N, C-alpha and C positions, 0 to 999 in steps of 0.2 A: 623823482621826475614828476613834473606836473604841478609843483608847488613852489612858491617864492617865499623864503623865509623873511619875515619882517623883524622880529626881535625874540630874544629868549624871555620866556615868562617865569621860568623857575627850574630848579634842579633838585633831584632826589637821589636816593641810593642806587638806582639802576640806570639813570639817564637824565634826560632833560625834556622840557616841554617848551615848544616855540609857538608864537603866533605866526601863522602863515596865510598866504593867499592862494587859493586854487586858481591856476592860470586860466582854465577853461571858462569860468564864469565870475572870477574875481571875488568869490565868497571867502570871507575870513574864517579860518578854522584853527583849532588847537592841534598841533602836530607833536605827539609824544613819541620820543625815541628811546628805546630800551636796549642796552648793550649787554650781551651775555658775558659773564665773567669766566666762563669755561668754553671749551671747544664744543660746537654745535654739530651733531650729526643730522643728516637729512630726515631720519625717521622721527627724532625728538622734535625737530622744527615743524614737520607736518602735523604731528599730533597737537602741538601747541597752537598752530594756526587754526586747526580744526576747532579746538575749544573756543578760541577767540571768535571764530566765525559764528558760533552759536549766539554770542552776545549781540551780534548785529540785529537780531530779531527782537531784542528788548527795546521796544519803542513806547515810551511813556513821558508825559510832560514833566515828571520829576526825576528823570534819569537822563544823564548826559548821553546823547546819541553817538554811537560809534559808526562813523560813515565809511571808513575804509581801513585796511590793514595790509601789511606785507612784510617781507623779510629779505635781507640780503646778507648772506653769510651769518655772522653772529649779531647782526643788527636788526632789530624789529621796530617797525613804526606803526603808529595808530593815528588815524585822522578822526578827530572828534569835533563836535560842535563847539564853538568858542562861547564862553560865558564871560562877558566883559566885566561883570561885577566882582570877579575874583573869587576866592574862597571865603567861607564863613570865618576861618581863622584870620584871613586878611582884614575882613570887616571888623572883627573883634579888635584887632590891633589898632585900627583907625579910630575905634570908639573908646579907646582907653583900656582895652583888655577884657571887656564884658559887654553884654547887650541888654537892652531893656526887656522886661518880661514879655511884652506883646510881640516884639521882634523875634525873640528867641522861640516863643511858642509857635509862631507862624512858620518859621523855618523848620522846626522839629516836626510839625504835623505834615508839611509838604514832603520832607525827606522820608517820613514813615510811609506816606502814600507810595513813593517810589520803591521803597524796600518791600512793601507788601506786594506790589506787582511783581518784583523780581522773585520773591519767595513763592508766589503762586505759579511761577514758571520753573521752579526747581533750582534757583540760584541763591547762593548765600554770599554776602559781600566779604565778610571776615575782617574788614579794616575800616569800619565806620568811625569817623572822627571829623572835627570841624574843617580840617584841610582837605578832606574828600567830599565836602558838600560845596558845590559852586553856585554862584548867584548870577542871575540875569536881572538887571535892574530896569524896572518900568519907571514911569514918572512918579508914582507914589508908592509902589510896592516893590518887594524883593521876591524874586521867583527862584526857589531852591531846587537844585538838581543834584542827585547823588552821582558821584564820579568814581572812576577807576573800578567799576564793579567786575571782579574776577581777574583783572589784569595781574595783580601781584600774586594771587593764589596760583594761577596757572603758570606764571613765570617761575615761581618757586618749585611747583610740582614737577615742571619739566627739567629742573636741575640747573637752570641757567643762572641762578643767583649765586651759585657756588656755596650755598649754605644748606644745612639740613632744614627740614620743615620746622623742627622744634626751635632751632636757633632763629630762623626767619620770623616765626610768628611771635615768639617770646619777646623779640626785641623791637618790634615795630611800633607798638602803641601802648600808651597808658590808659587807653579807653576800652581794654578788652576784659571780658569776664574770665574767671579762672578755668572754666571748662574748655576754653579755647587753647589752653596749654595742656591740661590733663587728658583731653579727648580731641586733640587738634584735627585728627583725620575725619572726624564725624561731626563737625561743627554744624549746628542747626539754626534756623531762623531766629530762635529766641536769643542767640548770642548777639546778633545784629541789633535786636531790640534793646538789650542791655547796653551795648555800646552807643546806641542812639540816646538812651537815657543819660549815660555818662557825658555825652556831648552836650546835651541840654543843660546838665549840671554845670559844665564848663562855661557854656554861654552866659549863664546867670551869675556865676561866681568868679570866673577867671581861674578857678582851681579845678583839680581832678578829684574824683570821689575818694581816692586813697592818697595818702601822703607818701611820696617817694623820697626818703632821706638820702642825701648825698652819700655815696660810697656803699649803699646797700644794694643787694642783688634785686633788680626789678622783678624778676620771676618769683622770688621769695615773697615780695610785697604783694604781688597779684595773687599768689596762692594763699597767703595767711594774713595779709594786711586788713585792718578794719576799715569799713566804709565810714567816712566822716559825715554825719547828718548835714544836709545842705543848709539848714537854718543856723548851724554853728558857723558856717562860712559867712552867712548874711541873714541876720534875724529879720530883715525886711521882706524876705521871700514869704509869700502867703502860705499858711498852713496847708491849704488844699493843694498847692503846687508841690510842697514838700512831701506830702503823702504820696502823690503820683511818682 
């Protein structure tokens, strides 16, 4: 209630995101709907919504603002600021699969500012990747904002995904460090930094730091796969950038 759906922006493993208009002031927002795959008891729902409520206090220019949230049975909704530039992954696709160094560097620094603020408040994202960095486009600049901070983690932690934590985290992203699998209950800010580095690598090369051969277990690759030096992907990347 209180929102008018305009169109669907995208779908994911747990639900969908819609562009919506708040009826009270006609502000456009992103409305994320997540559907539990298991029966939801009231206690689990209350705990989940409490954890999400803490995220509303995270206000930073490089973090997507969570405006409101609620639940109805096994359906949970989250009202967030709308970023009309789409995700970094969308922007990469529109640019042929990779981004110029200056653009990638600007996005990375801005996203790191948002993550640093979240880390200083005790939050770890756990799923940093180009599709979770959104863009608000100015006339000459791209303004980057980290999205979905804590949503997936808390959804899995509450048991609503119907998967174990190991299965959930091992399967979501090729941008994760190995300690996110071996020590998934105690992931620290440094893991987000690694994933941001992997995202920067992806922006520059269109590839991920590890090769994931078809048919191979991705968990095995994350745990034992070698990191491909970035200049092997593109020799034009400056040595100083490759060192970082």
